[in-house]
PAVODO-903481 format. One record per residue: x, y, z of N, C-alpha, C, O, CB in turn. Coordinates in Angstrom, 2 decimals. Glycine has a CB too. Example, Ala and Ser with C-alpha at 12.3 -4.5 7.8 and 13.67 -1.06 7.14 Angstrom:
2
[[13.19; -5.69; 7.80]; [12.30; -4.50; 7.80]; [13.20; -3.30; 7.80]; [14.24; -3.32; 8.46]; [11.31; -4.47; 9.05]] [[12.85; -2.25; 7.08]; [13.67; -1.06; 7.14]; [12.90; 0.03; 7.87]; [13.41; 1.14; 8.04]; [14.08; -0.60; 5.72]] 
***
This chain:
95
[[0.67; -1.47; -0.45]; [0.05; -0.10; 0.11]; [0.84; 0.91; -0.41]; [2.03; 0.68; -0.59]; [0.01; 0.06; 1.69]] [[0.29; 2.16; -0.72]; [1.36; 3.43; -1.12]; [0.99; 4.41; 0.35]; [0.12; 4.14; 1.18]; [0.84; 4.45; -3.03]] [[1.74; 5.36; 0.37]; [1.97; 6.20; 1.40]; [1.22; 7.22; 1.66]; [1.85; 8.20; 1.26]; [2.99; 6.60; 1.34]] [[0.46; 7.46; 2.00]; [0.05; 8.77; 1.75]; [1.10; 10.40; 1.51]; [1.98; 10.63; 2.34]; [-0.81; 8.84; 2.92]] [[0.92; 11.17; 0.60]; [1.89; 12.26; -0.09]; [1.56; 13.27; 1.19]; [2.32; 13.78; 2.01]; [1.39; 12.93; -1.97]] [[0.24; 13.34; 1.06]; [-0.36; 14.49; 2.17]; [-0.41; 14.38; 3.36]; [-0.80; 13.23; 3.55]; [-1.54; 14.81; 2.09]] [[-0.20; 15.05; 4.69]; [0.02; 15.11; 5.80]; [-1.54; 14.77; 6.58]; [-2.28; 15.73; 6.77]; [0.74; 16.43; 5.99]] [[-2.00; 13.39; 7.01]; [-4.03; 13.74; 7.47]; [-3.59; 15.36; 8.22]; [-2.69; 15.83; 8.92]; [-5.14; 12.05; 9.33]] [[-4.89; 15.80; 7.54]; [-5.52; 17.22; 8.22]; [-6.52; 16.91; 9.88]; [-7.67; 16.49; 9.80]; [-6.82; 17.98; 6.77]] [[-6.13; 17.08; 10.71]; [-6.92; 17.08; 11.92]; [-8.41; 17.73; 11.76]; [-8.71; 18.69; 11.05]; [-6.11; 17.85; 12.98]] [[-9.10; 17.12; 12.42]; [-10.56; 17.55; 12.33]; [-10.83; 18.88; 12.86]; [-10.56; 19.05; 14.05]; [-11.45; 16.61; 13.07]] [[-11.30; 19.86; 12.21]; [-11.23; 21.22; 11.90]; [-12.55; 22.14; 12.75]; [-12.71; 23.35; 12.94]; [-11.33; 21.28; 10.18]] [[-13.37; 20.93; 13.14]; [-14.81; 21.08; 13.84]; [-14.55; 21.44; 15.01]; [-13.77; 20.87; 15.78]; [-15.73; 19.87; 13.92]] [[-15.36; 22.69; 15.27]; [-15.49; 23.33; 16.98]; [-15.73; 22.35; 17.54]; [-16.60; 21.55; 17.18]; [-16.61; 24.42; 17.49]] [[-14.69; 22.18; 18.94]; [-15.46; 21.20; 19.85]; [-16.58; 21.85; 20.91]; [-17.40; 21.04; 21.34]; [-14.34; 20.43; 20.71]] [[-16.66; 22.97; 21.27]; [-17.04; 23.54; 22.06]; [-17.91; 25.05; 21.64]; [-17.41; 25.87; 20.87]; [-15.95; 23.55; 22.79]] [[-19.13; 25.23; 22.21]; [-19.48; 26.77; 21.69]; [-18.57; 27.96; 22.42]; [-17.75; 27.64; 23.28]; [-21.19; 27.12; 22.06]] [[-18.72; 29.00; 22.13]; [-17.88; 29.90; 22.67]; [-18.59; 30.30; 24.32]; [-19.76; 29.94; 24.42]; [-17.74; 31.22; 21.51]] [[-18.12; 30.85; 25.28]; [-18.49; 30.74; 26.51]; [-19.33; 31.71; 26.54]; [-20.17; 31.57; 27.44]; [-17.55; 30.75; 27.46]] [[-19.48; 32.87; 25.75]; [-20.90; 33.89; 25.34]; [-22.39; 32.93; 25.05]; [-23.56; 33.08; 25.39]; [-20.51; 34.87; 23.58]] [[-21.76; 32.04; 24.36]; [-23.18; 31.26; 23.30]; [-23.99; 30.39; 25.04]; [-25.11; 30.31; 25.55]; [-22.22; 29.34; 21.43]] [[-22.45; 29.91; 25.36]; [-22.96; 29.02; 26.30]; [-23.79; 29.98; 27.33]; [-24.98; 29.97; 27.62]; [-21.76; 28.15; 26.99]] [[-23.21; 30.42; 27.56]; [-24.26; 31.66; 29.05]; [-25.47; 31.87; 28.30]; [-26.29; 31.03; 28.68]; [-23.48; 33.76; 29.54]] [[-25.81; 32.42; 27.65]; [-26.99; 32.49; 26.66]; [-28.06; 31.71; 26.81]; [-29.21; 32.05; 27.09]; [-26.63; 32.23; 25.43]] [[-27.21; 29.65; 26.43]; [-28.14; 29.00; 25.97]; [-28.14; 28.42; 27.85]; [-29.17; 27.76; 28.01]; [-27.79; 27.93; 24.38]] [[-27.64; 28.46; 28.64]; [-27.71; 28.26; 30.15]; [-29.13; 29.02; 30.45]; [-30.22; 28.51; 30.66]; [-26.28; 28.97; 31.03]] [[-28.80; 30.29; 30.40]; [-29.94; 31.22; 30.54]; [-31.08; 31.40; 30.05]; [-31.78; 32.13; 30.75]; [-29.68; 32.06; 30.39]] [[-31.76; 30.86; 28.72]; [-32.49; 30.50; 28.26]; [-33.05; 29.45; 28.92]; [-34.02; 29.74; 29.63]; [-32.19; 30.43; 27.31]] [[-32.67; 28.15; 28.88]; [-32.69; 26.63; 29.69]; [-33.04; 27.06; 31.17]; [-34.00; 26.57; 31.75]; [-30.99; 25.68; 29.66]] [[-32.33; 27.86; 31.66]; [-33.03; 27.92; 33.04]; [-34.46; 29.12; 33.47]; [-35.27; 29.03; 34.38]; [-31.71; 28.27; 34.03]] [[-34.30; 30.27; 32.31]; [-35.57; 30.55; 31.92]; [-36.52; 29.84; 31.78]; [-37.48; 30.16; 32.47]; [-35.60; 30.98; 31.10]] [[-36.68; 28.56; 30.84]; [-37.94; 27.59; 30.48]; [-38.34; 26.87; 31.49]; [-39.53; 26.65; 31.73]; [-37.72; 26.62; 29.44]] [[-37.25; 26.38; 32.23]; [-37.51; 25.65; 33.47]; [-37.95; 26.44; 34.74]; [-38.06; 25.69; 35.71]; [-36.30; 24.93; 33.79]] [[-38.21; 27.69; 35.01]; [-38.57; 28.44; 35.55]; [-39.56; 28.63; 35.33]; [-40.35; 28.35; 36.23]; [-38.08; 29.13; 35.59]] [[-40.11; 29.17; 34.13]; [-41.77; 29.38; 33.67]; [-42.43; 27.79; 33.88]; [-43.43; 27.50; 34.54]; [-41.96; 29.98; 31.69]] [[-41.55; 26.91; 33.12]; [-42.48; 25.70; 33.21]; [-42.78; 25.30; 35.05]; [-43.82; 24.83; 35.52]; [-41.57; 24.26; 32.25]] [[-41.97; 25.53; 35.52]; [-42.18; 25.29; 37.17]; [-43.23; 25.86; 37.79]; [-44.02; 25.29; 38.54]; [-41.09; 25.79; 37.99]] [[-43.22; 27.78; 37.25]; [-44.45; 28.24; 37.42]; [-45.46; 27.75; 36.88]; [-46.26; 27.31; 37.71]; [-44.51; 29.25; 37.19]] [[-45.71; 27.65; 35.95]; [-46.80; 27.05; 35.41]; [-47.36; 25.87; 35.82]; [-48.42; 25.56; 35.28]; [-46.60; 26.92; 34.33]] [[-46.86; 25.06; 36.70]; [-47.23; 23.66; 37.10]; [-47.81; 24.06; 38.70]; [-48.63; 23.39; 39.33]; [-45.71; 22.44; 37.03]] [[-46.99; 25.69; 39.29]; [-47.68; 26.18; 40.45]; [-49.18; 26.66; 40.28]; [-50.07; 26.39; 41.09]; [-46.89; 27.29; 40.96]] [[-49.36; 27.48; 38.99]; [-50.50; 27.83; 38.56]; [-51.35; 26.85; 38.76]; [-52.29; 27.00; 39.54]; [-50.48; 28.22; 37.38]] [[-51.20; 25.95; 38.25]; [-52.16; 25.02; 37.92]; [-52.49; 24.06; 39.15]; [-53.46; 23.30; 39.23]; [-51.68; 24.27; 36.72]] [[-51.79; 24.19; 39.82]; [-51.83; 23.36; 41.26]; [-52.83; 24.55; 41.91]; [-53.96; 24.19; 42.24]; [-49.99; 23.06; 42.23]] [[-52.51; 25.71; 42.07]; [-53.56; 26.88; 42.71]; [-54.91; 27.15; 41.79]; [-55.84; 27.74; 42.33]; [-52.70; 28.47; 42.82]] [[-55.04; 26.78; 40.58]; [-56.34; 26.94; 39.92]; [-57.15; 25.66; 40.40]; [-58.36; 25.81; 40.57]; [-56.20; 27.04; 38.24]] [[-56.58; 24.44; 40.63]; [-57.06; 23.00; 40.90]; [-57.53; 23.42; 42.52]; [-58.63; 22.99; 42.87]; [-55.66; 21.59; 40.69]] [[-56.81; 24.17; 43.43]; [-57.35; 24.13; 44.91]; [-58.57; 25.38; 44.20]; [-59.56; 24.70; 43.92]; [-55.93; 24.70; 46.55]] [[-58.78; 26.37; 43.96]; [-59.69; 27.23; 43.44]; [-60.94; 26.50; 42.76]; [-62.06; 26.85; 43.13]; [-58.97; 28.09; 42.49]] [[-60.82; 25.62; 41.92]; [-61.62; 25.16; 41.29]; [-62.61; 24.53; 42.26]; [-63.83; 24.71; 42.32]; [-61.05; 24.43; 40.38]] [[-61.54; 23.46; 43.31]; [-62.47; 23.19; 44.54]; [-63.25; 23.35; 45.55]; [-64.14; 22.71; 46.11]; [-62.32; 22.97; 44.90]] [[-62.60; 24.62; 45.69]; [-63.03; 26.03; 46.53]; [-64.70; 26.43; 45.95]; [-65.74; 26.69; 46.56]; [-61.69; 27.59; 46.05]] [[-64.45; 26.35; 44.82]; [-65.71; 27.18; 44.07]; [-67.11; 25.88; 43.96]; [-68.30; 26.09; 44.17]; [-65.06; 27.81; 42.07]] [[-66.39; 24.50; 43.56]; [-67.64; 23.54; 43.84]; [-67.77; 23.56; 44.94]; [-68.97; 23.79; 45.10]; [-67.66; 22.20; 43.48]] [[-67.08; 23.41; 46.36]; [-67.44; 23.76; 48.22]; [-69.09; 24.93; 47.97]; [-70.30; 24.76; 48.13]; [-65.44; 25.17; 49.32]] [[-68.14; 26.18; 47.48]; [-69.63; 27.13; 47.34]; [-70.84; 27.27; 46.59]; [-71.81; 28.02; 46.73]; [-69.42; 28.15; 47.12]] [[-70.52; 26.21; 45.62]; [-71.65; 25.81; 44.71]; [-72.84; 25.10; 45.46]; [-74.01; 25.45; 45.59]; [-71.09; 24.83; 43.58]] [[-72.07; 23.85; 45.98]; [-73.10; 23.32; 47.26]; [-73.54; 23.66; 47.77]; [-74.74; 23.56; 47.98]; [-73.04; 22.86; 48.05]] [[-72.06; 24.76; 48.64]; [-73.56; 25.39; 50.38]; [-74.43; 26.61; 49.67]; [-75.35; 27.19; 50.25]; [-72.45; 26.60; 52.50]] [[-74.00; 26.93; 48.30]; [-75.39; 27.53; 47.95]; [-76.71; 27.16; 47.68]; [-77.75; 27.79; 47.84]; [-75.29; 28.03; 47.14]] [[-76.41; 25.63; 47.08]; [-77.36; 24.72; 46.51]; [-78.09; 24.47; 47.90]; [-79.32; 24.51; 47.80]; [-76.67; 23.32; 45.68]] [[-77.61; 24.22; 49.19]; [-78.03; 23.45; 50.27]; [-79.01; 24.56; 51.23]; [-79.86; 24.22; 52.05]; [-76.60; 22.79; 51.07]] [[-78.52; 26.31; 50.79]; [-78.95; 27.31; 51.22]; [-80.05; 27.55; 50.82]; [-80.90; 27.89; 51.65]; [-78.30; 28.12; 51.10]] [[-80.45; 27.42; 49.14]; [-81.62; 28.02; 48.60]; [-82.24; 26.86; 48.49]; [-83.37; 27.08; 48.06]; [-81.55; 28.85; 47.35]] [[-82.02; 25.44; 48.71]; [-82.72; 24.57; 49.55]; [-83.76; 24.60; 50.56]; [-84.94; 24.26; 50.43]; [-82.02; 24.16; 50.01]] [[-82.96; 25.20; 51.97]; [-83.60; 25.49; 52.89]; [-84.34; 26.87; 52.81]; [-85.28; 26.97; 53.60]; [-82.81; 25.34; 53.85]] [[-84.14; 27.76; 52.14]; [-84.80; 28.91; 52.32]; [-85.94; 28.60; 50.98]; [-86.47; 29.69; 50.75]; [-83.69; 30.36; 52.26]] [[-86.51; 27.49; 50.01]; [-86.77; 27.22; 49.55]; [-87.81; 26.28; 50.30]; [-88.97; 26.18; 49.90]; [-85.99; 27.20; 48.91]] [[-87.30; 25.55; 51.46]; [-88.55; 24.98; 52.12]; [-89.17; 26.17; 53.32]; [-90.36; 26.30; 53.63]; [-88.06; 23.38; 52.92]] [[-88.13; 26.89; 53.80]; [-89.01; 28.08; 54.40]; [-89.47; 29.02; 54.11]; [-90.19; 29.56; 54.94]; [-88.72; 28.57; 55.06]] [[-89.33; 29.47; 53.16]; [-90.12; 30.93; 52.75]; [-90.96; 30.44; 50.95]; [-91.64; 31.14; 50.20]; [-88.46; 32.65; 52.54]] [[-90.57; 29.24; 50.83]; [-91.16; 29.11; 49.20]; [-90.49; 29.46; 48.25]; [-90.94; 29.27; 47.12]; [-92.25; 29.80; 48.87]] [[-89.05; 30.15; 48.46]; [-88.54; 30.71; 47.06]; [-87.41; 30.90; 47.62]; [-87.17; 30.88; 48.82]; [-89.20; 32.02; 46.28]] [[-86.57; 31.12; 46.59]; [-84.99; 30.96; 47.47]; [-84.71; 32.34; 46.65]; [-83.51; 32.58; 46.69]; [-83.60; 29.22; 47.11]] [[-85.50; 33.41; 45.84]; [-85.07; 34.74; 45.01]; [-85.24; 35.32; 46.07]; [-86.24; 35.52; 46.76]; [-85.84; 35.36; 43.70]] [[-83.75; 35.72; 46.20]; [-83.73; 36.64; 47.44]; [-82.67; 38.10; 46.48]; [-81.81; 38.06; 45.60]; [-82.71; 35.60; 49.22]] [[-83.11; 38.83; 46.98]; [-82.49; 40.32; 47.04]; [-81.37; 40.52; 47.82]; [-81.45; 41.04; 48.93]; [-83.42; 41.30; 47.55]] [[-80.11; 40.06; 47.22]; [-78.33; 40.15; 47.77]; [-78.52; 41.36; 48.73]; [-78.24; 41.27; 49.92]; [-76.88; 40.59; 46.32]] [[-78.95; 42.37; 48.20]; [-78.28; 43.80; 48.64]; [-79.51; 43.90; 49.84]; [-79.02; 44.09; 50.95]; [-78.21; 45.33; 47.18]] [[-80.48; 43.84; 49.83]; [-81.91; 43.98; 50.55]; [-82.41; 43.07; 51.77]; [-82.90; 43.40; 52.84]; [-82.94; 43.75; 49.50]] [[-82.11; 41.80; 51.23]; [-82.61; 40.28; 51.77]; [-83.81; 40.57; 51.52]; [-84.24; 39.45; 51.77]; [-82.38; 39.72; 53.36]] [[-85.10; 41.37; 51.11]; [-86.07; 41.09; 50.29]; [-86.28; 39.66; 49.69]; [-85.43; 39.00; 49.10]; [-85.92; 41.93; 49.38]] [[-87.11; 39.44; 49.86]; [-87.59; 38.30; 48.99]; [-88.57; 38.41; 47.60]; [-89.56; 39.14; 47.62]; [-88.32; 37.49; 49.93]] [[-88.36; 37.97; 46.92]; [-88.97; 38.21; 45.35]; [-89.52; 36.65; 45.27]; [-88.86; 35.61; 45.23]; [-87.58; 38.72; 43.85]] [[-90.89; 36.82; 45.26]; [-92.01; 36.00; 44.83]; [-92.98; 36.10; 43.75]; [-93.69; 37.04; 43.39]; [-92.67; 35.95; 45.70]] [[-92.81; 34.68; 43.22]; [-93.70; 34.48; 41.83]; [-94.71; 35.99; 41.80]; [-95.10; 36.71; 42.72]; [-94.88; 32.74; 41.96]] [[-94.89; 36.06; 40.43]; [-96.29; 37.21; 40.24]; [-97.60; 37.46; 40.70]; [-98.40; 38.33; 40.35]; [-96.71; 37.22; 39.21]] [[-97.69; 36.49; 41.61]; [-98.68; 35.94; 42.23]; [-98.89; 36.47; 43.66]; [-99.84; 36.57; 44.45]; [-98.48; 34.58; 42.18]] [[-97.45; 36.79; 43.64]; [-97.58; 37.27; 45.53]; [-97.45; 35.93; 46.66]; [-97.47; 36.20; 47.86]; [-99.52; 38.04; 45.93]] [[-97.31; 34.50; 46.21]; [-97.65; 33.33; 47.51]; [-96.34; 32.94; 47.14]; [-95.72; 33.11; 46.09]; [-99.09; 31.96; 47.50]] [[-96.08; 32.46; 48.06]; [-94.90; 31.16; 48.03]; [-95.19; 29.94; 47.92]; [-96.18; 29.60; 48.58]; [-94.12; 31.01; 49.13]] [[-94.66; 29.12; 47.29]; [-95.12; 27.67; 47.25]; [-94.74; 26.89; 47.77]; [-94.25; 25.82; 47.41]; [-95.13; 27.14; 46.42]] [[-95.06; 27.62; 49.35]; [-95.03; 26.92; 50.69]; [-95.84; 25.62; 50.75]; [-97.01; 25.62; 50.34]; [-95.58; 27.86; 51.78]] [[-95.17; 24.32; 51.33]; [-96.00; 23.46; 51.28]; [-96.33; 23.15; 52.89]; [-95.40; 23.09; 53.70]; [-95.48; 22.36; 50.39]] [[-97.63; 22.97; 53.26]; [-97.85; 23.05; 54.55]; [-98.16; 21.82; 54.86]; [-98.43; 21.52; 56.03]; [-98.74; 23.96; 54.93]] 
***
């Protein structure tokens, strides 16, 4: 086999990115991770609020049922406490 006439050229590809590029990439990755972490925290908060809201809706339904039994209506003006009956002015109270 014949010997090579030209010397073998070393691989001219870069081994690493520049320090500036590395810092920029690290900063972006860090910000992405923080944003994803924060988003997860917001999702947990949303989940808790939805449970709280469901509890309030259940409590309102129970209160409406009690008002319906006691007054024949659960239609109440929340500013004044005044009961709003049907147009005939009578409650649908079961005796």
